[in-house]
C-alpha positions in Angstrom: -1.3 -18.9 5.4 -1.9 -17.1 2.1 -1.9 -17.7 -1.7 -1.9 -15.6 -4.8 -4.7 -16.2 -7.4 -7.0 -14.2 -9.7 -8.8 -11.4 -8.0 -12.2 -9.9 -8.7 -10.7 -6.5 -7.6 -7.8 -6.4 -10.0 -5.5 -8.9 -11.7 -4.0 -11.1 -9.0 -4.7 -10.8 -5.3 -3.7 -12.5 -2.1 -6.2 -14.7 -0.3 -6.2 -16.3 3.2 -5.8 -20.1 3.2 -7.0 -20.1 6.9 -8.5 -17.8 9.4 -6.0 -15.0 10.3 -6.5 -13.3 13.7 -6.5 -9.6 14.1 -2.9 -8.3 14.9 -1.2 -11.1 13.1 1.9 -10.1 11.0 1.1 -11.8 7.7 4.0 -11.1 5.4 6.9 -8.7 4.8 6.8 -6.6 1.7 10.1 -7.2 0.0 11.8 -6.1 -3.1 15.0 -4.3 -4.3 15.8 -1.2 -2.2 16.3 1.7 -4.5 16.3 5.5 -4.3 13.3 7.5 -5.3 15.3 8.8 -8.3 16.1 5.2 -9.4 12.5 4.2 -9.0 11.4 7.1 -11.1 14.0 6.3 -13.8 13.0 2.7 -13.9 9.4 3.5 -14.8 9.9 6.8 -16.7 8.7 5.2 -19.9 5.5 3.9 -18.3 2.3 5.2 -19.9 0.7 8.0 -17.9 -2.6 6.1 -17.6 -0.9 2.9 -16.3 -1.6 2.6 -12.6 0.1 -0.8 -12.1 3.0 -0.6 -9.6 5.0 -2.7 -7.2 6.8 0.3 -5.7 6.4 0.9 -2.0 7.8 4.0 -0.2 9.8 3.2 2.9 11.1 6.7 3.7 12.4 9.9 2.1 15.4 8.0 0.6 14.2 4.5 0.0 11.6 2.7 -2.2 11.0 -1.1 -2.4 10.6 -2.3 -5.9 8.6 -5.4 -5.5 8.8 -6.1 -9.2 12.5 -7.0 -8.6 13.0 -9.7 -6.0 9.5 -9.2 -4.6 7.2 -11.8 -3.0 3.5 -12.4 -2.7 3.0 -9.2 -0.8 3.2 -7.2 -4.0 -0.1 -8.7 -5.1 -2.1 -7.4 -2.1 -4.7 -5.1 -3.7 -6.0 -1.8 -2.5 -9.3 -1.6 -0.5 -11.2 1.3 0.9 -12.4 -0.9 3.8 -9.2 -2.9 4.3 -8.5 -5.9 6.5 -4.8 -5.2 6.6 -2.4 -2.3 7.0 1.3 -1.8 6.3 3.6 -1.1 9.2 7.3 -0.1 9.4 9.7 -1.8 11.8 13.1 -0.1 11.2 13.4 0.0 7.4 11.3 -3.1 6.8 7.6 -3.1 5.8 5.2 -5.6 7.1 1.5 -6.3 6.3 -0.6 -6.9 9.4 -4.2 -7.9 9.9 -6.3 -5.1 11.4 -9.3 -7.4 11.9 -9.9 -11.1 11.8 -9.7 -12.4 8.2 -11.7 -15.4 7.2 -10.4 -18.3 5.1 -10.8 -17.5 1.4 -11.1 -13.7 2.0 -8.9 -11.4 -0.1 -6.3 -9.3 1.8 -6.3 -5.6 1.1 -4.9 -2.4 2.5 -5.4 1.2 1.7 -2.7 2.3 -0.7 -3.2 6.0 0.0 -1.0 6.8 -3.0 0.3 10.4 -2.5 -0.9 13.1 -4.9 1.6 15.2 -6.7 1.2 18.8 -8.0 2.0 17.6 -11.6 -0.6 14.9 -11.6 -2.7 14.5 -14.8 -6.1 16.1 -14.6 -7.7 12.6 -14.7 -5.4 11.1 -12.0 -8.4 9.9 -9.9 -9.7 8.0 -13.0 -6.2 6.5 -13.6 -6.1 5.3 -10.0 -9.7 4.4 -9.8 -10.6 1.9 -7.1 -12.5 -1.3 -7.9 -12.7 -2.6 -4.3 -16.5 -2.6 -4.2 -16.7 -1.5 -0.5 -19.8 0.3 0.6 -17.8 3.4 1.5 -15.5 3.2 -1.5 -14.0 6.6 -2.1 -13.5 5.7 -5.8 -9.7 6.1 -5.9 -6.5 4.5 -4.6 -5.1 8.0 -4.0 -5.0 9.5 -0.5 -7.8 11.8 0.2 -6.9 15.5 -0.6 -5.2 17.1 2.4 -7.6 19.2 4.5 -6.4 22.5 5.9 -6.1 22.4 9.6 -5.8 25.2 12.2 -2.2 25.4 13.6 -1.8 23.1 16.5 0.9 22.5 19.0 2.9 19.5 17.8 2.5 16.3 19.8 5.5 14.6 21.1 6.8 11.7 19.0 6.5 8.2 20.3 9.6 6.6 21.7 11.8 4.8 19.2 12.5 1.2 19.5 10.9 -2.0 18.3 7.5 -0.3 17.9 5.9 -0.3 14.5 4.4 2.7 12.8 2.1 2.8 9.8 4.2 2.6 6.6 3.9 5.1 3.8 1.8 4.2 0.9 2.6 2.5 -2.3 4.0 4.7 -5.0 3.0 5.0 -8.6 
């Protein structure tokens, strides 16, 4: 269904070998499950201006390190007008098509990498986006949080086999 090859966006990318229908689960993002502390320790020596990562946040305690035991999913690039999204089912992360993807098209999803208070001043440059989309926001980082008026919280969806959008890739 997919193959990894050189990408015009960045390094390697994942491309459709056939038409993939909207709603199709394409691949599971796998890698070694580690704590956030372990993930930080593994990449503590990484240069501050290095945006290359295979880390994917699952929840407040768990990160998938696709660089250890990972599969093709780790090569899916960021895109501001993506054709895929990540979804959680339990503690597993899947990549699903959010529109029909044509044969030969590169798969992408919005990384929405979270911003941290101690980010370098040029963090948007470090995580610059090269997707080329018409509405490209210029960064793989999540848009800055907007202040909202206090609202009554909505009830949470029922738990079970339903999937929810997974958290973004980490740095």
